TIVO-626463 format. One record per residue (C-alpha): x, y, z; residue number from 1. Coordinates in nm, 3 decimals. Layout:
BEGIN
<node><xx>X</xx><yy>Y</yy><zz>Z</zz><i>NUM</i></node>
...
! end
This chain:
BEGIN
<node><xx>-0.014</xx><yy>-0.009</yy><zz>0.002</zz><i>1</i></node>
<node><xx>0.158</xx><yy>0.349</yy><zz>-0.107</zz><i>2</i></node>
<node><xx>0.192</xx><yy>0.603</yy><zz>0.127</zz><i>3</i></node>
<node><xx>0.052</xx><yy>0.939</yy><zz>-0.031</zz><i>4</i></node>
<node><xx>0.223</xx><yy>1.253</yy><zz>-0.021</zz><i>5</i></node>
<node><xx>-0.036</xx><yy>1.411</yy><zz>0.165</zz><i>6</i></node>
<node><xx>-0.014</xx><yy>1.175</yy><zz>0.454</zz><i>7</i></node>
<node><xx>0.386</xx><yy>1.211</yy><zz>0.494</zz><i>8</i></node>
<node><xx>0.319</xx><yy>1.595</yy><zz>0.521</zz><i>9</i></node>
<node><xx>0.024</xx><yy>1.517</yy><zz>0.797</zz><i>10</i></node>
<node><xx>0.262</xx><yy>1.327</yy><zz>0.967</zz><i>11</i></node>
<node><xx>0.551</xx><yy>1.579</yy><zz>0.943</zz><i>12</i></node>
<node><xx>0.310</xx><yy>1.846</yy><zz>1.074</zz><i>13</i></node>
<node><xx>0.197</xx><yy>1.621</yy><zz>1.371</zz><i>14</i></node>
<node><xx>0.535</xx><yy>1.510</yy><zz>1.460</zz><i>15</i></node>
<node><xx>0.627</xx><yy>1.902</yy><zz>1.447</zz><i>16</i></node>
<node><xx>0.320</xx><yy>1.996</yy><zz>1.680</zz><i>17</i></node>
<node><xx>0.435</xx><yy>1.753</yy><zz>1.915</zz><i>18</i></node>
<node><xx>0.820</xx><yy>1.877</yy><zz>1.928</zz><i>19</i></node>
<node><xx>0.614</xx><yy>2.224</yy><zz>2.001</zz><i>20</i></node>
<node><xx>0.402</xx><yy>2.083</yy><zz>2.250</zz><i>21</i></node>
<node><xx>0.684</xx><yy>1.846</yy><zz>2.462</zz><i>22</i></node>
<node><xx>0.881</xx><yy>2.239</yy><zz>2.417</zz><i>23</i></node>
<node><xx>0.583</xx><yy>2.417</yy><zz>2.595</zz><i>24</i></node>
<node><xx>0.549</xx><yy>2.114</yy><zz>2.861</zz><i>25</i></node>
<node><xx>0.933</xx><yy>2.154</yy><zz>2.916</zz><i>26</i></node>
<node><xx>0.941</xx><yy>2.525</yy><zz>3.017</zz><i>27</i></node>
<node><xx>0.813</xx><yy>2.374</yy><zz>3.361</zz><i>28</i></node>
<node><xx>1.172</xx><yy>2.252</yy><zz>3.431</zz><i>29</i></node>
<node><xx>1.364</xx><yy>2.513</yy><zz>3.245</zz><i>30</i></node>
<node><xx>1.183</xx><yy>2.830</yy><zz>3.393</zz><i>31</i></node>
<node><xx>1.069</xx><yy>2.959</yy><zz>3.741</zz><i>32</i></node>
<node><xx>0.712</xx><yy>2.824</yy><zz>3.846</zz><i>33</i></node>
<node><xx>0.452</xx><yy>3.116</yy><zz>3.795</zz><i>34</i></node>
<node><xx>0.143</xx><yy>3.179</yy><zz>3.605</zz><i>35</i></node>
<node><xx>0.275</xx><yy>3.233</yy><zz>3.258</zz><i>36</i></node>
<node><xx>0.466</xx><yy>2.925</yy><zz>3.288</zz><i>37</i></node>
<node><xx>0.167</xx><yy>2.696</yy><zz>3.360</zz><i>38</i></node>
<node><xx>-0.023</xx><yy>2.863</yy><zz>3.093</zz><i>39</i></node>
<node><xx>0.266</xx><yy>2.787</yy><zz>2.872</zz><i>40</i></node>
<node><xx>0.264</xx><yy>2.393</yy><zz>2.980</zz><i>41</i></node>
<node><xx>-0.096</xx><yy>2.392</yy><zz>2.904</zz><i>42</i></node>
<node><xx>-0.089</xx><yy>2.542</yy><zz>2.580</zz><i>43</i></node>
<node><xx>0.213</xx><yy>2.280</yy><zz>2.553</zz><i>44</i></node>
<node><xx>-0.115</xx><yy>2.013</yy><zz>2.662</zz><i>45</i></node>
<node><xx>-0.330</xx><yy>2.167</yy><zz>2.367</zz><i>46</i></node>
<node><xx>-0.057</xx><yy>2.125</yy><zz>2.134</zz><i>47</i></node>
<node><xx>0.011</xx><yy>1.769</yy><zz>2.209</zz><i>48</i></node>
<node><xx>-0.354</xx><yy>1.680</yy><zz>2.193</zz><i>49</i></node>
<node><xx>-0.384</xx><yy>1.863</yy><zz>1.871</zz><i>50</i></node>
<node><xx>-0.049</xx><yy>1.646</yy><zz>1.774</zz><i>51</i></node>
<node><xx>-0.288</xx><yy>1.273</yy><zz>1.804</zz><i>52</i></node>
<node><xx>-0.591</xx><yy>1.480</yy><zz>1.595</zz><i>53</i></node>
<node><xx>-0.318</xx><yy>1.547</yy><zz>1.332</zz><i>54</i></node>
<node><xx>-0.192</xx><yy>1.189</yy><zz>1.298</zz><i>55</i></node>
<node><xx>-0.581</xx><yy>1.106</yy><zz>1.165</zz><i>56</i></node>
<node><xx>-0.790</xx><yy>1.173</yy><zz>0.892</zz><i>57</i></node>
<node><xx>-1.026</xx><yy>1.441</yy><zz>0.997</zz><i>58</i></node>
<node><xx>-1.020</xx><yy>1.766</yy><zz>0.800</zz><i>59</i></node>
<node><xx>-1.178</xx><yy>1.963</yy><zz>1.128</zz><i>60</i></node>
<node><xx>-0.850</xx><yy>1.881</yy><zz>1.300</zz><i>61</i></node>
<node><xx>-0.656</xx><yy>2.043</yy><zz>1.035</zz><i>62</i></node>
<node><xx>-0.848</xx><yy>2.355</yy><zz>1.079</zz><i>63</i></node>
<node><xx>-0.850</xx><yy>2.354</yy><zz>1.440</zz><i>64</i></node>
<node><xx>-0.456</xx><yy>2.312</yy><zz>1.417</zz><i>65</i></node>
<node><xx>-0.395</xx><yy>2.603</yy><zz>1.148</zz><i>66</i></node>
<node><xx>-0.630</xx><yy>2.852</yy><zz>1.335</zz><i>67</i></node>
<node><xx>-0.435</xx><yy>2.752</yy><zz>1.687</zz><i>68</i></node>
<node><xx>-0.088</xx><yy>2.772</yy><zz>1.592</zz><i>69</i></node>
<node><xx>-0.153</xx><yy>3.140</yy><zz>1.396</zz><i>70</i></node>
<node><xx>-0.387</xx><yy>3.239</yy><zz>1.726</zz><i>71</i></node>
<node><xx>-0.034</xx><yy>3.123</yy><zz>1.918</zz><i>72</i></node>
<node><xx>0.245</xx><yy>3.269</yy><zz>1.635</zz><i>73</i></node>
<node><xx>0.065</xx><yy>3.608</yy><zz>1.680</zz><i>74</i></node>
<node><xx>0.048</xx><yy>3.626</yy><zz>2.068</zz><i>75</i></node>
<node><xx>0.423</xx><yy>3.520</yy><zz>2.028</zz><i>76</i></node>
<node><xx>0.533</xx><yy>3.794</yy><zz>1.751</zz><i>77</i></node>
<node><xx>0.386</xx><yy>4.053</yy><zz>2.004</zz><i>78</i></node>
<node><xx>0.627</xx><yy>3.915</yy><zz>2.292</zz><i>79</i></node>
<node><xx>0.922</xx><yy>3.896</yy><zz>2.058</zz><i>80</i></node>
<node><xx>1.185</xx><yy>4.157</yy><zz>2.146</zz><i>81</i></node>
<node><xx>1.415</xx><yy>4.259</yy><zz>1.848</zz><i>82</i></node>
<node><xx>1.711</xx><yy>4.362</yy><zz>2.137</zz><i>83</i></node>
<node><xx>1.735</xx><yy>4.017</yy><zz>2.335</zz><i>84</i></node>
<node><xx>1.607</xx><yy>3.754</yy><zz>2.130</zz><i>85</i></node>
<node><xx>1.500</xx><yy>3.484</yy><zz>2.313</zz><i>86</i></node>
<node><xx>1.596</xx><yy>3.144</yy><zz>2.118</zz><i>87</i></node>
<node><xx>1.296</xx><yy>2.956</yy><zz>2.294</zz><i>88</i></node>
<node><xx>1.022</xx><yy>3.195</yy><zz>2.169</zz><i>89</i></node>
<node><xx>1.196</xx><yy>3.224</yy><zz>1.833</zz><i>90</i></node>
<node><xx>1.185</xx><yy>2.808</yy><zz>1.843</zz><i>91</i></node>
<node><xx>0.815</xx><yy>2.788</yy><zz>1.889</zz><i>92</i></node>
<node><xx>0.732</xx><yy>3.124</yy><zz>1.671</zz><i>93</i></node>
<node><xx>0.901</xx><yy>2.898</yy><zz>1.373</zz><i>94</i></node>
<node><xx>0.724</xx><yy>2.593</yy><zz>1.427</zz><i>95</i></node>
<node><xx>0.406</xx><yy>2.744</yy><zz>1.484</zz><i>96</i></node>
<node><xx>0.437</xx><yy>2.911</yy><zz>1.128</zz><i>97</i></node>
<node><xx>0.579</xx><yy>2.594</yy><zz>0.962</zz><i>98</i></node>
<node><xx>0.275</xx><yy>2.388</yy><zz>1.124</zz><i>99</i></node>
<node><xx>0.042</xx><yy>2.635</yy><zz>1.031</zz><i>100</i></node>
<node><xx>0.164</xx><yy>2.659</yy><zz>0.651</zz><i>101</i></node>
<node><xx>0.169</xx><yy>2.271</yy><zz>0.661</zz><i>102</i></node>
<node><xx>-0.186</xx><yy>2.249</yy><zz>0.740</zz><i>103</i></node>
<node><xx>-0.275</xx><yy>2.494</yy><zz>0.518</zz><i>104</i></node>
<node><xx>-0.116</xx><yy>2.352</yy><zz>0.243</zz><i>105</i></node>
<node><xx>-0.294</xx><yy>1.973</yy><zz>0.300</zz><i>106</i></node>
<node><xx>-0.624</xx><yy>2.136</yy><zz>0.347</zz><i>107</i></node>
<node><xx>-0.565</xx><yy>2.317</yy><zz>-0.018</zz><i>108</i></node>
<node><xx>-0.447</xx><yy>2.012</yy><zz>-0.152</zz><i>109</i></node>
<node><xx>-0.755</xx><yy>1.795</yy><zz>-0.035</zz><i>110</i></node>
<node><xx>-1.018</xx><yy>2.105</yy><zz>-0.184</zz><i>111</i></node>
<node><xx>-0.860</xx><yy>2.178</yy><zz>-0.479</zz><i>112</i></node>
<node><xx>-0.562</xx><yy>1.999</yy><zz>-0.609</zz><i>113</i></node>
<node><xx>-0.567</xx><yy>1.619</yy><zz>-0.734</zz><i>114</i></node>
<node><xx>-0.556</xx><yy>1.382</yy><zz>-0.451</zz><i>115</i></node>
<node><xx>-0.259</xx><yy>1.120</yy><zz>-0.470</zz><i>116</i></node>
! end
């Protein structure tokens, strides 16, 4: 049985979303415990649930993942300080943009392009 190109892209998006979720939860061990750190870890758990959904076949999960990571990227881009860059913030922002692009590409491909 052949593995379709959209399946490979979707698995890549799920893997990147999982890395993003794990790195959010890891903030509990890397930073001091505060309300912001707990909210970041909670967001990481949400990203892990989305990664689980992305490993399936639902188009709804693609929409929710794309909207969620775009919203997360918008919130993080407001926190990004050009004077003193934060590596973890830049890492999360780049993963959000990549996952959103992959999800939107899969949605476009399933709607307008020929399926593999």
